[in-house]
C-alpha positions, 0 to 999 in steps of 0.5 A: 659297310663291306670292305673287302681287300688282298693280303697284297693290300693290306701289306701296302697299307701297313706300310704307308704312312696312314696305316704307320698313322691308323696303328698309332691308335690301333697298332694292337688290332693291326698285328692281329689282323696281320697274323690273321692274314698270315694264317690265310684267315682274311675273313678274320682280318677284315673283322678285327679291322672294321673298327679302325677302317671306319675312321677318317685316316682309313677312309681316305688311305681306302680311296687311295687303294682304289684310286 
């Protein structure tokens, strides 16, 4: 599954209740992805988050973002 998102969407995800729930399981990955986005490396951020994005919580959150 190819998931694309903007820096703004990533910030909203990280600040949401679901994002905080995901951080409990993958907080290290979320921090690494946030650092990659700050550095302008969105492809690296997506690669880092790919395993986390496969969870049910992430899928529900992505549906909200698409909403």
